[in-house]
C-alpha positions as CSV (number, residue, x, y, z in Angstrom):
1,M,95.8,-97.1,-120.2
2,T,94.1,-93.8,-119.5
3,F,92.8,-92.6,-116.3
4,A,89.3,-91.8,-116.9
5,G,88.6,-90.1,-113.5
6,H,87.4,-91.0,-110.0
7,D,83.6,-90.9,-111.2
8,F,84.1,-93.4,-114.1
9,A,81.7,-96.2,-114.5
10,A,82.5,-98.5,-117.5
11,P,79.7,-99.4,-119.9
12,R,78.9,-103.0,-120.3
13,R,81.4,-104.9,-122.3
14,L,79.3,-105.3,-125.5
15,D,77.9,-101.8,-125.4
16,D,79.6,-100.3,-128.4
17,S,77.7,-97.1,-128.2
18,G,78.6,-96.5,-124.7
19,W,82.2,-97.0,-125.4
20,R,82.3,-95.0,-128.4
21,A,80.9,-92.1,-126.0
22,V,83.7,-92.8,-123.5
23,A,86.2,-92.6,-126.2
24,A,85.0,-89.1,-127.6
25,V,84.7,-87.5,-124.0
26,L,88.5,-88.7,-123.2
27,A,89.5,-87.6,-126.8
28,A,88.1,-84.3,-126.1
29,G,90.3,-84.1,-122.8
30,L,87.4,-84.5,-120.4
31,R,87.3,-86.8,-117.6
32,Y,84.7,-88.3,-115.4
33,E,85.2,-86.1,-112.3
34,G,82.7,-84.8,-109.9
35,F,83.0,-81.1,-108.3
36,E,85.6,-82.7,-105.8
37,P,89.1,-83.6,-106.9
38,C,89.0,-86.7,-104.8
39,G,86.0,-88.2,-106.5
40,C,83.9,-88.0,-103.3
41,G,81.6,-85.3,-104.6
42,Q,77.7,-86.0,-104.6
43,D,77.0,-84.6,-108.0
44,P,79.3,-85.5,-110.8
45,K,79.4,-83.6,-113.9
46,F,77.5,-84.6,-117.0
47,R,79.2,-86.8,-119.6
48,P,77.2,-88.2,-122.7
49,R,76.6,-92.1,-122.4
50,T,75.7,-92.9,-125.9
51,A,77.0,-92.3,-129.3
52,A,73.9,-90.5,-130.1
53,Q,74.2,-88.1,-127.3
54,V,77.8,-87.3,-128.7
55,R,76.7,-86.8,-132.2
56,A,73.8,-84.4,-131.0
57,R,76.2,-82.3,-128.8
58,Q,78.8,-82.2,-131.6
59,R,76.3,-81.2,-134.1
60,V,75.1,-78.3,-131.7
61,G,78.5,-77.3,-130.7
62,R,79.5,-76.9,-134.5
63,R,76.6,-74.8,-135.1
64,R,77.2,-72.5,-132.0
65,G,81.0,-72.3,-132.4
66,L,81.8,-74.3,-129.2
67,S,84.7,-76.4,-128.5
68,E,84.4,-80.1,-128.6
69,A,84.9,-80.3,-124.7
70,E,82.3,-77.6,-124.4
71,A,80.0,-79.3,-126.5
72,L,80.3,-82.6,-124.8
73,A,80.0,-81.2,-121.3
74,A,76.9,-79.5,-122.0
75,T,73.9,-81.1,-119.9
76,D,71.4,-80.0,-122.5
77,P,72.9,-78.9,-125.8
78,Y,69.9,-76.9,-126.9
79,A,69.4,-75.0,-123.8
80,G,70.8,-71.3,-123.7
């Protein structure tokens, strides 16, 4: 079992796309944490929620030479 972070909210059981996104985020070494280490922060960091969001960020990350973690943590992969 893996600790996903204080701000982790599991997708529905049958949401395969959501679970693939969770697996990609955790495989990249990211966690579902806000700005506070105790999980009580009001503004959690962005994490992709669907497999399509993961694919889009990975595609843009490869083009820009970003690491997997940097690409998945981007709120908008096309900005900047």
